[in-house]
N, CA, C and O of each residue as an XYZ file, in Angstrom:
1000
protein
N       1.096     -1.433     -0.229
C       0.173      0.115      0.274
C       0.995      1.598     -0.071
O       1.791      2.008      0.774
N       0.850      2.121     -0.912
C       1.372      3.317     -1.101
C       1.141      4.641     -0.096
O      -0.014      5.058     -0.014
N       1.756      5.038      0.353
C       1.766      6.243      1.229
C       1.463      7.402      0.285
O       2.061      7.716     -0.744
N       0.155      8.101      0.996
C      -0.229      9.325     -0.019
C      -0.296     10.588      1.017
O      -1.360     10.765      1.610
N       0.530     11.257      1.198
C       0.626     12.629      2.169
C      -0.616     13.031      1.963
O      -1.382     13.384      2.860
N      -0.903     12.995      0.649
C      -2.090     14.507      0.300
C      -3.230     14.026      1.211
O      -3.907     14.887      1.773
N      -3.548     12.500      1.441
C      -4.688     12.066      2.257
C      -4.798     12.510      3.687
O      -5.802     12.293      4.364
N      -3.383     13.346      4.268
C      -2.884     13.645      5.865
C      -3.028     15.058      5.477
O      -3.787     15.808      6.092
N      -2.441     15.375      4.645
C      -2.454     16.946      3.805
C      -3.629     17.928      4.056
O      -3.766     19.059      4.522
N      -4.155     17.273      3.700
C      -5.431     17.949      2.925
C      -6.428     18.360      4.078
O      -6.685     19.535      4.339
N      -6.942     17.321      4.716
C      -7.729     18.082      6.116
C      -7.224     19.013      6.790
O      -7.912     19.841      7.386
N      -5.551     18.999      6.785
C      -5.420     19.844      7.975
C      -5.062     21.267      6.870
O      -4.945     22.264      7.582
N      -4.927     21.503      5.846
C      -5.165     22.574      4.685
C      -6.611     23.285      4.944
O      -6.751     24.406      5.432
N      -7.547     22.507      4.568
C      -8.747     22.579      4.391
C      -9.301     23.380      6.017
O      -9.805     24.494      6.158
N      -8.956     22.258      7.160
C      -9.060     22.713      8.830
C      -8.297     24.654      8.682
O      -9.088     25.522      9.052
N      -7.016     25.106      8.222
C      -6.578     25.619      8.442
C      -7.010     27.342      7.536
O      -6.907     28.512      7.902
N      -7.521     26.660      6.207
C      -8.254     27.760      5.791
C      -9.684     27.988      6.123
O     -10.309     28.952      5.681
N     -10.273     26.942      7.035
C     -12.047     27.520      7.725
C     -11.251     28.560      8.689
O     -12.149     29.177      9.261
N      -9.865     29.102      9.192
C      -9.885     29.283     10.465
C      -9.615     31.211     10.177
O      -9.286     31.777      9.134
N      -9.802     31.585     11.041
C     -10.029     33.371     10.388
C      -8.456     33.827     10.278
O      -7.366     33.307     10.041
N      -8.868     34.802     10.518
C      -7.143     35.651     10.577
C      -6.669     35.677     11.663
O      -5.442     35.631     11.572
N      -7.139     35.749     13.051
C      -6.844     35.823     13.886
C      -6.411     34.481     14.423
O      -5.464     34.311     15.190
N      -7.238     33.509     13.918
C      -6.938     31.790     14.244
C      -5.566     31.836     13.848
O      -4.593     31.782     14.600
N      -5.573     31.994     11.950
C      -3.999     31.924     11.990
C      -3.191     32.113     12.265
O      -2.208     31.372     12.247
N      -3.280     33.315     12.679
C      -1.716     34.407     13.262
C      -1.667     33.390     14.399
O      -0.660     32.695     14.266
N      -2.433     33.027     15.537
C      -2.068     32.157     16.419
C      -1.261     30.759     16.652
O      -0.331     30.325     17.332
N      -2.435     30.208     15.409
C      -1.763     28.855     14.729
C      -0.400     28.998     14.178
O       0.361     28.038     14.304
N       0.075     30.235     13.490
C       1.691     30.386     13.030
C       2.157     30.841     13.901
O       3.380     30.853     13.755
N       1.640     31.536     15.407
C       2.821     31.801     16.492
C       3.239     30.290     17.280
O       4.315     29.974     17.788
N       2.312     29.721     17.200
C       2.480     28.220     17.947
C       3.136     27.377     17.314
O       3.943     26.639     17.880
N       2.799     27.326     15.448
C       4.127     26.356     14.713
C       5.365     27.203     14.797
O       6.324     26.544     15.199
N       5.619     28.364     14.561
C       6.998     28.881     15.366
C       7.665     28.658     16.602
O       8.836     28.683     16.980
N       6.572     28.435     17.103
C       7.324     28.779     18.451
C       8.052     26.798     19.049
O       9.019     26.395     19.695
N       6.562     25.988     18.150
C       6.978     24.690     18.027
C       8.174     24.192     17.385
O       8.781     23.154     17.650
N       8.478     25.204     16.366
C       9.582     24.758     15.319
C      11.059     25.369     16.262
O      12.102     24.720     16.182
N      11.006     26.478     17.007
C      11.891     26.909     17.649
C      12.426     25.894     18.824
O      13.580     25.504     19.005
N      11.431     25.637     19.447
C      11.410     24.615     20.241
C      12.539     23.031     20.103
O      13.461     22.403     20.623
N      11.489     23.093     18.887
C      12.210     21.551     18.182
C      13.665     21.683     17.923
O      14.490     21.106     18.632
N      14.111     22.706     16.556
C      15.362     23.300     16.647
C      16.269     23.585     17.940
O      17.483     23.510     17.756
N      15.904     23.839     18.971
C      16.560     24.320     20.108
C      17.045     22.976     20.541
O      18.196     22.542     20.595
N      15.668     22.301     20.899
C      16.200     20.830     21.946
C      16.808     19.763     21.260
O      17.354     18.997     22.054
N      16.927     19.402     20.001
C      17.340     18.502     18.839
C      18.583     19.183     18.134
O      19.486     18.358     17.986
N      18.919     20.519     17.625
C      19.776     20.777     17.196
C      20.736     21.048     17.611
O      21.779     20.444     17.359
N      20.580     22.584     18.780
C      21.191     23.559     19.077
C      21.781     22.960     20.514
O      22.990     23.013     20.742
N      20.837     22.382     21.474
C      21.032     21.678     22.707
C      22.492     20.619     22.728
O      23.325     20.676     23.632
N      22.577     19.721     21.606
C      23.595     18.618     21.766
C      24.600     19.716     21.359
O      25.642     19.933     21.978
N      24.208     20.371     20.293
C      25.917     20.903     19.946
C      26.545     21.863     20.679
O      27.731     22.122     20.473
N      25.626     22.664     21.866
C      26.124     23.358     22.891
C      26.945     22.268     23.957
O      28.020     22.480     24.519
N      26.052     20.993     24.050
C      26.552     20.447     25.307
C      27.904     19.833     24.145
O      29.025     20.178     24.518
N      27.876     19.203     23.165
C      29.355     19.021     22.932
C      30.384     19.840     22.741
O      31.469     19.409     22.350
N      30.215     20.827     22.937
C      30.926     22.347     22.798
C      31.302     22.261     24.600
O      32.423     21.943     24.998
N      30.272     22.569     25.437
C      30.897     22.531     26.660
C      31.809     21.360     26.926
O      33.019     21.582     26.876
N      31.461     20.359     27.153
C      32.281     18.327     27.206
C      33.482     19.019     26.649
O      34.383     19.238     27.457
N      33.709     19.513     25.051
C      34.861     19.454     24.582
C      36.077     20.303     25.722
O      37.192     19.990     26.139
N      35.073     21.623     25.943
C      36.202     22.580     26.489
C      36.599     22.326     27.607
O      37.588     22.877     28.090
N      35.722     21.228     28.362
C      36.409     20.359     29.640
C      37.351     19.682     29.145
O      38.516     19.850     29.506
N      36.978     18.771     28.198
C      38.325     17.829     28.029
C      39.311     18.405     27.656
O      40.401     17.997     28.057
N      39.254     19.286     26.968
C      40.796     20.383     26.582
C      41.226     21.095     27.693
O      42.451     21.160     27.796
N      40.523     21.692     28.623
C      40.989     21.843     29.593
C      41.533     20.688     30.845
O      42.370     21.121     31.636
N      41.217     19.729     30.954
C      41.603     18.346     31.394
C      43.227     18.333     30.801
O      44.229     18.613     31.458
N      43.176     17.975     29.546
C      43.990     17.509     28.670
C      45.436     18.471     29.457
O      46.484     18.126     30.002
N      44.594     20.178     29.056
C      45.697     20.945     29.273
C      46.486     20.587     30.749
O      47.623     21.057     30.802
N      46.212     20.116     31.489
C      46.197     20.134     33.232
C      46.871     18.816     33.278
O      47.782     18.644     34.089
N      46.431     17.696     32.326
C      47.088     16.408     32.291
C      48.504     17.103     31.643
O      49.479     17.320     32.364
N      48.490     17.410     30.246
C      50.071     18.332     29.835
C      50.838     19.013     30.915
O      51.974     18.540     30.953
N      50.696     19.732     31.605
C      51.448     20.776     32.512
C      51.582     19.244     33.858
O      52.721     19.601     34.159
N      51.493     18.758     34.216
C      51.467     17.496     35.032
C      52.555     16.396     34.419
O      53.482     15.891     35.051
N      52.218     16.160     33.071
C      53.283     15.154     32.595
C      54.706     16.426     32.594
O      55.759     16.270     33.212
N      54.444     17.319     31.959
C      55.464     18.426     31.938
C      56.481     18.407     33.416
O      57.672     18.165     33.615
N      55.680     18.677     34.021
C      56.457     18.694     35.740
C      57.364     17.406     36.170
O      58.450     17.405     36.750
N      56.304     15.929     35.542
C      56.640     15.101     36.153
C      58.033     14.564     35.150
O      58.816     13.640     35.376
N      57.992     15.417     34.118
C      59.482     14.710     33.185
C      60.501     15.731     33.947
O      61.626     15.311     34.219
N      60.184     16.875     34.248
C      61.482     17.853     34.876
C      61.730     17.047     35.794
O      62.783     16.410     35.766
N      60.809     16.890     36.827
C      61.553     15.896     38.095
C      62.124     14.640     37.462
O      63.336     14.451     37.563
N      61.547     13.979     36.976
C      62.507     12.806     36.221
C      63.644     13.221     36.170
O      64.406     13.047     37.121
N      64.073     13.951     34.900
C      64.974     14.309     34.140
C      65.980     15.014     35.735
O      67.187     14.850     35.913
N      65.078     15.726     36.616
C      66.464     16.109     37.742
C      66.567     15.101     38.512
O      67.728     15.152     38.918
N      66.023     14.142     39.001
C      66.268     12.714     39.660
C      67.558     11.901     38.816
O      68.650     11.432     39.136
N      66.901     12.007     37.785
C      68.301     11.301     36.746
C      69.687     11.580     36.350
O      70.674     10.944     35.980
N      69.317     12.914     36.605
C      70.669     13.843     36.634
C      71.103     13.610     37.984
O      72.183     13.044     38.149
N      70.549     13.897     38.780
C      70.861     13.402     40.972
C      71.640     11.719     40.685
O      72.814     11.454     40.943
N      70.764     10.900     40.182
C      71.306      9.675     40.187
C      72.971      9.326     39.304
O      74.001      8.850     39.780
N      72.735      9.689     38.190
C      74.067      9.538     38.188
C      75.234     10.580     38.189
O      76.190     10.446     37.425
N      75.152     11.390     38.873
C      76.260     11.907     39.813
C      76.075     11.346     40.628
O      76.880     10.507     40.223
N      75.572     10.724     41.976
C      75.477      9.661     42.858
C      76.423      8.861     42.248
O      77.544      8.749     42.744
N      76.151      8.370     41.374
C      76.814      6.754     41.054
C      77.906      7.523     40.695
O      78.701      7.525     41.635
N      78.383      8.307     39.573
C      79.905      8.876     39.626
C      80.349      8.913     40.906
O      80.991      7.917     41.241
N      80.187      9.843     41.806
C      80.411      9.667     42.968
C      80.677      8.765     44.155
O      81.251      8.906     45.235
N      79.949      7.643     43.451
C      80.099      6.242     44.476
C      81.339      5.214     43.681
O      82.005      4.330     44.219
N      81.389      5.790     41.855
C      82.556      4.975     41.758
C      83.864      5.470     42.041
O      84.881      4.781     42.114
N      83.766      6.857     42.216
C      84.672      7.541     42.716
C      85.600      6.855     44.035
O      86.756      7.214     44.262
N      85.127      6.177     44.562
C      85.056      5.893     46.374
C      86.216      4.707     46.201
O      85.896      3.702     45.566
N      87.083      4.774     46.561
C      88.009      3.801     46.755
C      87.595      2.307     47.653
O      87.428      2.365     48.872
N      87.517      1.553     47.213
C      86.750      0.430     48.484
C      87.827      0.195     49.133
O      87.435     -0.558     50.024
N      88.755      0.318     49.251
C      89.695     -0.432     50.412
C      89.943      1.149     51.266
O      90.837      1.160     52.113
N      89.291      2.209     51.069
C      89.558      3.443     51.960
C      88.659      3.304     53.360
O      87.479      2.953     53.359
N      89.335      3.601     54.412
C      88.907      2.997     55.631
C      88.418      4.701     56.166
O      89.235      5.621     56.132
N      86.939      4.898     56.652
C      86.495      6.014     57.098
C      86.996      6.637     58.404
O      87.579      7.708     58.574
N      86.627      5.712     59.273
C      87.058      6.100     60.854
C      88.555      6.675     61.200
O      88.510      7.663     61.933
N      89.756      6.291     60.852
C      90.890      6.225     60.475
C      91.077      7.985     59.829
O      91.771      8.674     60.576
N      90.728      8.455     59.015
C      90.435      9.236     57.848
C      89.713     10.306     58.583
O      90.244     11.368     58.260
N      88.773     10.507     59.399
C      87.981     11.648     60.159
C      89.084     11.473     61.444
O      89.139     12.451     62.190
N      89.785     10.559     61.708
C      89.893     10.752     62.956
C      91.575     11.470     62.795
O      92.158     12.072     63.697
N      91.995     11.264     61.709
C      93.060     12.242     61.567
C      92.906     13.173     60.766
O      93.886     13.832     60.419
N      91.795     13.418     60.342
C      91.390     15.098     59.604
C      91.351     15.747     60.796
O      92.285     16.510     61.044
N      90.065     15.549     61.961
C      89.785     16.345     63.014
C      91.198     16.435     63.784
O      91.164     17.313     64.646
N      92.265     15.850     63.712
C      93.133     16.164     64.726
C      94.204     16.921     64.220
O      95.190     17.399     64.781
N      93.699     16.946     62.684
C      95.013     17.830     62.005
C      94.182     19.226     62.389
O      94.718     20.107     63.062
N      93.139     19.308     62.008
C      92.350     20.781     61.973
C      92.568     21.377     63.086
O      93.219     22.420     63.150
N      91.941     20.663     64.317
C      91.632     20.814     66.020
C      93.261     20.926     66.544
O      93.272     21.591     67.580
N      94.495     20.532     66.196
C      95.345     20.554     66.638
C      95.504     19.454     67.936
O      96.107     19.875     68.924
N      95.154     18.521     67.953
C      95.031     17.270     68.954
C      93.494     16.738     68.900
O      92.565     16.970     68.126
N      93.604     16.089     69.822
C      92.016     15.032     70.535
C      91.587     15.729     71.328
O      90.415     15.619     71.687
N      92.230     16.445     71.721
C      91.371     17.196     73.371
C      90.183     17.441     72.667
O      89.698     16.320     72.514
N      89.497     18.199     72.192
C      88.365     18.574     71.946
C      86.982     17.389     70.787
O      85.955     17.548     70.126
N      87.999     16.203     71.244
C      86.955     14.991     70.434
C      86.437     14.283     71.391
O      87.166     13.447     71.925
N      84.939     14.449     71.886
C      84.340     13.856     73.093
C      84.168     12.490     72.623
O      84.520     11.626     73.426
N      83.700     12.091     71.485
C      83.369     10.766     71.146
C      83.543     10.601     69.528
O      83.818     11.557     68.802
N      83.327      9.112     69.005
C      83.290      8.850     67.598
C      82.975      7.454     67.538
O      83.659      6.541     67.999
N      81.586      7.339     66.770
C      81.657      6.334     67.139
C      80.843      5.533     65.192
O      79.827      5.907     64.607
N      81.741      4.543     64.824
C      81.212      4.139     63.271
C      80.108      3.675     63.553
O      79.586      3.206     64.564
N      79.648      3.973     61.948
C      78.176      2.669     61.700
C      78.173      2.413     60.270
O      78.522      3.185     59.377
N      77.593      0.852     60.138
C      77.885      0.746     58.992
C      76.568      0.467     59.072
O      75.974      0.323     60.141
N      75.742      0.326     57.274
C      74.185      0.010     56.944
C      74.585     -0.231     55.312
O      75.227      0.317     54.416
N      73.626     -1.620     55.593
C      73.732     -1.667     53.819
C      72.265     -1.504     53.258
O      71.155     -1.858     53.656
N      72.749     -0.804     52.142
C      71.518     -0.198     51.048
C      71.242     -1.042     50.263
O      72.069     -1.305     49.390
N      69.633     -1.947     50.327
C      69.489     -2.663     49.323
C      70.253     -3.710     48.421
O      70.010     -4.015     47.254
N      71.205     -4.163     49.234
C      72.162     -5.301     48.834
C      73.265     -4.984     48.056
O      74.129     -5.792     47.718
N      73.231     -3.691     47.746
C      74.420     -3.420     46.494
C      75.338     -2.651     46.985
O      76.535     -2.926     46.898
N      74.752     -1.313     47.714
C      75.381      0.035     48.886
C      75.580     -0.462     49.968
O      74.888     -1.331     50.498
N      76.717      0.137     50.473
C      77.074      0.046     51.828
C      77.080      1.627     52.174
O      77.778      2.388     51.504
N      76.312      2.077     53.200
C      76.982      3.593     53.633
C      77.402      3.125     55.076
O      76.836      2.349     55.847
N      79.187      4.213     55.265
C      79.637      3.976     56.400
C      79.704      4.927     56.648
O      80.017      5.653     55.704
N      79.458      5.700     58.153
C      78.966      6.746     59.211
C      80.179      7.027     60.198
O      81.088      6.234     60.447
N      80.085      7.785     60.503
C      81.302      8.153     61.785
C      80.387      9.177     62.493
O      79.941     10.159     61.900
N      80.151      8.927     63.673
C      78.953     10.431     64.539
C      80.114     10.557     64.804
O      80.908      9.617     64.846
N      80.519     12.315     65.131
C      81.359     12.935     65.052
C      81.064     13.902     66.626
O      80.148     14.721     66.560
N      81.541     13.830     67.461
C      81.101     14.897     69.067
C      81.853     15.486     69.459
O      82.816     14.957     70.015
N      81.717     17.080     69.314
C      82.905     17.611     69.423
C      82.993     19.081     70.385
O      82.438     20.031     69.834
N      83.492     19.324     71.472
C      83.404     20.133     72.449
C      84.144     21.249     72.235
O      85.316     21.002     71.949
N      83.778     22.662     72.289
C      84.498     23.781     72.581
C      85.212     24.480     71.160
O      86.300     25.050     71.081
N      84.246     24.238     70.127
C      84.866     24.372     68.886
C      84.417     25.672     68.389
O      83.274     26.127     68.425
N      85.909     26.418     67.730
C      85.346     27.543     67.570
C      84.876     27.822     65.860
O      85.140     26.871     65.124
N      84.336     28.807     65.317
C      83.401     28.809     64.132
C      84.146     28.557     62.847
O      83.656     28.002     61.864
N      85.645     29.115     62.969
C      86.559     28.817     61.856
C      86.678     27.395     61.988
O      86.127     26.658     61.171
N      87.379     26.926     62.988
C      87.734     25.562     63.203
C      86.847     24.772     62.409
O      87.348     23.926     61.667
N      85.167     24.969     62.462
C      84.200     23.896     62.415
C      84.029     24.041     60.444
O      83.848     23.153     59.611
N      84.221     25.861     60.244
C      84.335     25.817     59.050
C      85.411     25.240     58.254
O      85.000     24.862     57.157
N      86.638     25.052     58.447
C      87.860     24.405     58.085
C      87.647     22.809     58.058
O      87.819     22.182     57.013
N      87.295     22.234     59.166
C      86.963     20.971     58.953
C      85.892     20.393     57.771
O      85.816     19.523     56.903
N      85.111     21.522     58.373
C      83.834     20.862     56.792
C      84.500     20.731     55.856
O      84.658     19.674     55.244
N      85.061     21.935     55.567
C      85.829     21.997     54.179
C      86.746     20.786     53.572
O      86.624     20.142     52.530
N      87.640     20.731     54.549
C      88.603     19.148     54.577
C      87.682     17.849     54.425
O      88.164     16.871     53.853
N      86.488     17.809     54.873
C      85.902     16.752     54.936
C      85.075     16.778     53.363
O      85.082     15.830     52.578
N      84.628     17.630     53.217
C      83.699     17.529     51.781
C      84.510     17.622     50.571
O      84.456     16.929     49.555
N      85.310     18.652     50.876
C      86.457     18.615     49.960
C      87.642     18.354     49.273
O      88.381     19.031     48.559
N      87.634     16.870     49.784
C      89.085     15.743     50.039
C      88.416     15.212     48.618
O      87.449     15.414     47.884
N      89.808     14.252     48.764
C      89.430     13.130     47.660
C      88.319     12.177     47.712
O      87.696     11.685     46.772
N      88.172     11.993     49.043
C      87.426     11.346     48.605
C      85.626     11.422     48.850
O      85.270     12.347     49.581
N      84.608     10.600     48.339
C      83.240     11.671     48.397
C      82.844     11.314     49.541
O      82.364     10.188     49.669
N      82.947     12.171     50.627
C      82.317     12.330     51.658
C      81.311     13.668     51.894
O      81.420     14.835     51.518
N      80.252     12.947     52.710
C      79.345     14.272     52.932
C      79.059     14.273     54.068
O      79.203     13.193     54.640
N      78.566     15.387     54.844
C      78.005     15.626     56.084
C      76.335     15.596     56.358
O      75.668     16.630     56.363
N      75.851     14.461     56.548
C      74.392     14.058     56.270
C      73.667     14.444     57.348
O      72.443     14.433     57.215
N      74.333     14.933     58.845
C      73.714     15.285     60.134
C      75.045     16.522     60.866
O      76.194     16.213     61.181
N      74.551     17.594     60.946
C      75.051     18.839     61.814
C      74.620     19.503     62.902
O      73.914     20.464     62.596
N      74.729     19.400     63.697
C      74.045     19.876     64.829
C      74.666     20.926     65.709
O      75.349     20.355     66.560
N      74.698     22.080     65.828
C      75.371     23.385     66.566
C      74.949     23.765     67.714
O      73.835     24.259     67.536
N      75.228     23.801     68.770
C      75.077     24.002     69.828
C      75.495     25.188     70.412
O      76.643     24.746     70.466
N      75.615     26.366     70.930
C      76.414     27.455     71.599
C      76.595     26.772     73.281
O      75.894     26.271     74.160
N      77.528     27.013     73.109
C      77.936     27.167     74.854
C      77.360     28.770     75.816
O      77.012     29.824     75.284
N      77.411     28.518     77.099
C      76.401     29.816     77.848
C      78.122     30.151     77.854
O      78.309     31.051     77.035
N      79.001     29.866     78.291
C      79.900     30.777     79.183
C      81.186     31.590     78.159
O      81.688     32.694     78.370
N      81.504     30.580     76.962
C      81.602     30.743     76.067
C      81.274     30.911     74.955
O      81.055     29.936     74.236
N      81.134     32.292     74.455
C      80.166     32.759     73.186
C      80.626     32.646     71.984
O      79.911     32.841     71.001
N      82.291     32.209     71.886
C      82.723     31.776     71.014
C      83.285     30.238     70.247
O      84.031     29.894     69.330
N      82.321     29.563     71.368
C      82.840     28.275     71.307
C      81.497     27.470     71.390
O      80.610     27.605     72.234
N      81.554     26.337     70.005
C      79.998     25.812     70.014
C      80.372     24.210     70.885
O      81.483     23.942     71.342
N      79.489     23.548     70.936
C      79.462     22.005     70.585
C      78.681     21.345     69.256
O      77.567     21.406     68.735
N      79.692     20.821     69.081
C      78.942     19.787     67.523
C      78.646     18.662     67.311
O      79.417     17.929     67.932
N      77.975     18.152     66.794
C      77.502     16.665     66.770
C      77.386     16.937     65.214
O      76.778     17.890     64.727
N      78.222     15.718     64.340
C      78.118     15.748     62.984
C      77.930     13.953     63.047
O      77.924     13.015     63.843
N      77.766     14.327     61.368
C      77.900     12.729     61.001
C      78.423     12.682     59.849
O      77.800     13.416     59.081
N      79.223     12.196     59.396
C      79.933     11.938     58.177
C      79.705     10.335     57.280
O      80.048      9.236     57.716
N      79.186     10.547     56.243
C      79.135      9.457     55.856
C      79.372      9.377     54.264
O      79.444     10.397     53.579
N      79.482      8.132     53.758
C      80.066      7.502     52.422
C      79.540      6.278     51.729
O      79.483      5.139     52.193
N      79.199      6.658     50.649
C      78.583      5.482     49.679
C      79.798      4.390     49.199
O      80.820      4.868     48.709
N      79.662      2.824     49.358
C      80.377      2.080     48.718
C      79.912      1.508     47.945
O      78.713      1.335     48.169
N      80.340      0.978     46.858
C      79.563     -0.153     45.847
C      80.193     -1.532     46.582
O      81.394     -1.616     46.839
N      79.022     -2.828     46.953
C      79.445     -3.536     47.725
C      80.093     -4.593     46.936
O      80.951     -5.313     47.446
N      79.638     -4.746     45.450
C      80.184     -5.412     44.461
C      81.600     -4.938     43.840
O      82.396     -5.706     43.300
N      81.754     -3.779     43.978
C      83.264     -2.807     43.680
C      84.372     -3.454     44.877
O      85.544     -3.763     44.665
N      83.612     -3.556     46.206
C      84.518     -3.980     47.364
C      85.108     -5.151     47.042
O      86.291     -5.339     47.326
N      84.447     -5.977     46.484
C      84.791     -7.363     46.167
C      86.081     -7.751     45.133
O      86.511     -7.096     44.184
N      86.526     -9.014     45.650
C      87.880     -8.954     43.945
C      87.388     -9.229     42.891
O      86.719    -10.253     42.747
N      87.538     -8.663     42.254
C      87.384     -9.209     40.904
C      87.071    -10.325     40.731
O      87.612    -11.105     41.514
N      86.275    -10.841     39.876
C      85.784    -11.771     39.176
C      86.873    -12.177     38.042
O      87.095    -11.243     37.272
N      87.599    -13.361     37.772
C      88.420    -13.552     37.032
C      87.589    -14.037     35.418
O      86.742    -14.930     35.457
N      87.869    -13.494     34.347
C      86.936    -13.377     33.311
C      87.084    -14.902     32.452
O      88.183    -15.259     32.026
N      85.835    -15.739     32.263
C      85.798    -16.787     32.190
C      86.443    -16.922     30.548
O      86.065    -16.364     29.518
N      87.731    -18.042     30.816
C      88.303    -18.204     29.436
C      87.595    -19.342     28.472
O      86.842    -20.311     28.569
N      88.204    -18.718     27.644
C      87.610    -18.987     26.388
C      88.051    -20.435     25.802
O      89.133    -20.554     25.226
N      87.369    -21.277     25.934
C      87.667    -22.801     25.481
C      88.427    -23.026     23.781
O      87.805    -22.729     22.761
N      89.571    -23.484     23.771
C      90.246    -23.200     22.575
C      89.487    -24.118     21.724
O      89.201    -25.195     22.248
N      89.095    -23.913     20.505
C      88.463    -24.579     19.470
C      89.057    -25.379     19.683
O      90.217    -25.376     20.096
N      87.962    -26.777     19.296
C      88.615    -28.047     18.869
C      89.500    -27.918     17.209
O      89.124    -27.210     16.275
N      90.265    -28.478     17.217
C      91.257    -28.423     16.010
C      90.550    -29.869     14.861
O      90.106    -30.955     15.234
N      90.626    -29.558     14.037
C      89.974    -30.149     12.893
C      90.498    -31.530     12.682
O      91.618    -31.328     12.212
N      90.370    -32.467     12.741
C      91.061    -34.166     12.335
C      91.991    -33.816     11.323
O      91.476    -33.499     10.251
N      93.201    -33.792     11.387
C      94.079    -33.841     10.065
C      93.894    -35.031      9.059
O      93.932    -36.229      9.337
N      93.735    -34.588      8.123
C      93.213    -36.085      7.419
C      94.502    -36.789      6.655
O      95.314    -36.275      5.886
N      94.381    -38.382      7.225
C      95.948    -38.831      7.213
C      96.286    -39.329      5.785
O      95.616    -40.010      5.009
N      97.717    -38.704      5.646
C      98.401    -39.294      4.816
C      98.129    -40.263      3.838
O      97.762    -41.335      4.321
N      98.211    -40.210      2.304
C      98.042    -41.341      2.170
C      98.917    -42.856      1.802
O      99.947    -42.856      1.128
N      98.599    -43.489      2.095
C      99.743    -44.960      2.188
C     100.050    -45.442      0.986
O      99.376    -45.956      0.093
N     101.381    -45.145      1.132
C     102.127    -45.487     -0.085
C     101.802    -47.033     -0.565
O     100.995    -47.797     -0.036
N     102.498    -47.245     -1.507
C     102.070    -48.375     -2.408
C     102.905    -49.704     -2.096
O     104.021    -49.930     -2.563
N     102.234    -50.505     -1.280
C     102.961    -51.703     -0.577
C     104.012    -51.828     -1.644
O     103.780    -51.767     -2.852
N     105.607    -52.071     -0.895
C     106.620    -52.429     -1.734
C     106.473    -54.043     -1.806
O     106.159    -54.842     -0.925
N     106.850    -54.260     -3.325
C     107.267    -55.415     -3.824
C     107.776    -56.247     -2.511
O     108.242    -55.666     -1.531
N     107.673    -57.327     -2.576
C     107.968    -58.485     -1.736
C     109.420    -58.957     -2.743
O     109.640    -59.223     -3.925
N     110.324    -58.848     -1.245
C     111.761    -59.340     -1.761
C     111.860    -61.031     -2.246
O     111.101    -61.903     -1.823
N     112.637    -61.180     -2.929
C     112.716    -62.778     -3.323
C     112.678    -63.330     -2.418
O     112.900    -62.820     -1.320
N     112.320    -64.817     -2.643
C     112.279    -65.693     -1.922
C     114.072    -65.914     -1.426
O     114.969    -65.429     -2.116
N     114.310    -66.579     -0.357
C     115.848    -66.845      0.048
C     115.679    -68.286     -0.546
O     114.787    -69.128     -0.447
N     117.371    -68.223     -1.468
C     117.114    -69.569     -1.915
C     117.587    -70.573     -1.256
O     118.456    -70.328     -0.420
N     117.121    -72.034     -1.467
C     117.173    -72.841     -0.238
C     118.204    -73.454     -0.057
O     118.620    -73.965     -1.097
N     119.239    -73.761      1.433
C     120.543    -73.863      1.512
C     120.980    -74.893      0.700
O     120.265    -75.813      0.303
N     122.147    -74.742      0.452
C     123.167    -75.825     -0.196
C     123.238    -77.351      0.049
O     123.646    -77.524      1.198
N     123.061    -78.227     -0.418
C     123.021    -79.898      0.148
C     124.226    -79.907      1.264
O     124.876    -78.880      1.071
N     124.669    -80.504      2.132
C     125.641    -80.668      3.189
C     126.552    -81.508      2.748
O     126.335    -82.633      3.197
N     127.916    -81.432      1.744
C     128.935    -82.103      1.754
C     129.093    -83.934      2.418
O     128.932    -84.350      3.566
N     129.441    -84.638      1.215
C     129.340    -85.993      1.610
C     130.190    -86.058      2.937
O     131.103    -85.244      3.075
N     129.912    -87.058      3.993
C     130.997    -86.943      4.953
C     132.223    -87.489      4.705
O     132.185    -88.199      3.700
N     133.420    -87.430      5.285
C     134.374    -87.741      4.640
C     134.658    -89.651      5.258
O     134.281    -90.056      6.358
N     135.292    -90.400      4.340
C     135.370    -91.607      4.425
C     136.084    -92.012      5.720
O     137.011    -91.349      6.185
N     135.699    -92.921      6.172
C     137.034    -93.367      7.556
C     138.392    -93.937      7.114
O     138.832    -94.547      6.140
N     138.730    -93.580      7.976
C     140.399    -93.634      7.234
C     140.575    -95.406      7.359
O     140.234    -96.171      8.261
N     141.278    -95.665      6.001
C     141.456    -97.384      5.773
C     142.259    -98.051      7.393
O     142.784    -97.339      8.249
N     142.176    -99.097      7.421
C     142.453    -99.808      8.939
C     143.940   -100.009      8.585
O     144.346   -100.174      7.435
N     144.771    -99.975      9.774
C     146.176   -100.195      9.411
C     146.558   -101.811      9.221
O     146.165   -102.764      9.893
N     147.392   -101.791      8.159
C     147.850   -102.932      7.630
C     148.249   -104.080      9.146
O     148.679   -103.491     10.138
N     148.073   -105.759      9.246
C     148.457   -106.285     10.328
C     150.076   -106.148     10.433
O     150.911   -105.704      9.644
N     150.159   -106.636     11.556
C     151.641   -106.512     11.703
C     152.388   -107.708     11.187
O     151.760   -108.764     11.107
N     153.703   -107.675     10.811
C     154.279   -108.499     10.152
C     154.482   -110.269     11.190
O     154.382   -110.081     12.403
N     154.613   -111.054     10.978
C     154.740   -111.857     12.102
C     156.036   -112.146     12.075
O     156.646   -111.961     11.021
N     156.758   -112.689     13.297
C     157.997   -112.372     13.330
C     158.467   -114.149     12.446
O     157.796   -115.169     12.287
N     159.878   -113.793     12.063
C     160.312   -114.690     10.743
C     161.103   -116.335     11.890
O     161.571   -116.525     13.012
N     160.803   -117.090     10.668
C     160.977   -118.314     11.549
C     162.363   -118.291     11.496
O     162.984   -117.597     10.690
N     162.942   -119.112     12.426
C     164.296   -119.403     12.683
C     164.919   -120.397     11.590
O     166.095   -120.749     11.674
């Protein structure tokens, strides 16, 4: 069955034509309002919602981009610090002893051991790869100049030493003297401290079996030896002696 739009539109057109001019105006206004509402609801509102959502997504992505850039800068900074620390650790001598070095440095800077209250060595393994060696140092009656010189000799020496803790307390009766509690630390590579392993020796390549030289042709067999000559006949026995002559007759 074919759809005939005139069958639906004709009654509407006839009804509209029978209306008065005022009614036609009201119907036109109502139709226009309905058209506007439909256009706003079906076209404009979805487009506006999409635009707002897109703007929010753009703002979210921009914030994420800023966070990613900050994370990148943080990563590069940490990576540079890691490489710097790694070079410092590799610079450390595995055979270096921290406690005697600190003791001699403090005695040299302070002019003796009188101001040393105590020195306590401490060792701690970190993640099974590195070892932190520390010395807790307590000094009494140290001047500010001596403290600065001591810090300079510790941190600017050949070995990568660092002051990981520093506590300074001013003395009440001696304004120019201080009591100092400091911790000097260094990191060592545990694997570097071990004896170097011998590199695996390469197994000698198996020599290819040499081809056996071709056998020389067999030499001709020597001629058979001649049979031994027949032994000569045995010599004849000597002849019997003649009988003795008979004595003569008288």
